C-alpha positions, 0 to 999 in steps of 0.5 A, spaced: 499 499 500 502 506 498 500 512 502 501 520 500 502 524 506 499 531 505 500 537 509 502 544 511 510 544 513 512 552 512 511 554 519 515 550 525 508 548 528 506 545 522 512 541 521 512 538 528 505 536 527 506 533 521 512 529 524 507 527 529 502 525 524 507 521 519 508 517 526 501 515 527 501 513 520 507 509 521 504 505 527 498 504 523 500 502 517 507 499 518 508 496 512 506 502 507 510 505 503 509 513 504 511 519 500 512 525 504 512 531 499 516 535 505 522 530 504 522 530 496 528 533 493 528 536 486 533 533 482 539 537 480 537 543 484 542 545 490 544 551 494 550 555 492 555 558 497 552 565 496 545 561 498 542 562 492 539 556 488 541 552 482 535 551 479 530 557 477 524 558 482 519 556 475 523 549 474 523 548 481 516 549 482 514 545 475 518 539 478 515 539 485 508 540 482 509 534 476 512 529 482 506 530 487 501 529 481 504 522 480 505 521 487 497 523 488 495 518 482 500 512 484 497 513 491 492 507 494 491 512 500 491 520 502 492 522 509 492 529 510 493 534 516 488 539 515 486 545 520 480 548 517 482 556 515 489 554 518 491 550 513 495 551 506 491 552 499 496 546 497 494 541 502 487 543 500 488 542 493 491 536 494 485 533 498 480 535 492 485 532 487 486 526 490 478 526 492 476 527 485 481 521 481 476 517 484 478 510 488 482 513 493 481 513 501 482 519 503 483 521 510 484 528 514 488 529 521 486 535 524 492 537 528 492 539 536 493 547 534 486 547 530 482 543 534 479 548 539 474 553 535 477 551 528 473 552 522 473 546 518 470 547 511 465 542 509 467 540 502 473 537 505 470 534 511 465 531 507 469 529 501 474 526 506 472 518 508 474 519 515 478 522 520 485 519 523 485 520 530 491 521 535 491 514 537 492 511 530 485 509 530 480 512 524 473 514 525 471 511 519 465 516 515 463 512 509 460 505 507 465 504 501 471 504 507 467 500 511 466 495 505 473 495 503 476 493 509 471 489 512 469 493 518 463 492 522 
């Protein structure tokens, strides 16, 4: 099974929450192959001594976008850290794209810093198949997932 891990990682609290979510996913799905965009390095890009990067931003961005699309399409499941209005547009786009592909299980994980008073989008929450909990359990929402995994 291949799992695409979506989530924002620009801010320190986002990176820490995403790392926490990844550990939960590794425990819940120990044999899964994880694709983690945060760890992707664009081939041929490197930082010069003066702090500039080898590739122009447009080339780097196209490489990231193309690779993420490929990985989303190859994944069996997408688990996304979703923080409502605190979430990045890139993560919300990944959730929508994966949901639109069909045949993918899409789960969201709501980080601790977004649980209280968070404004969650009904389009994201209703489009997800369930929510990954901190204890590794999944609160399943759809009959499709129950049937796929023979759950009662």
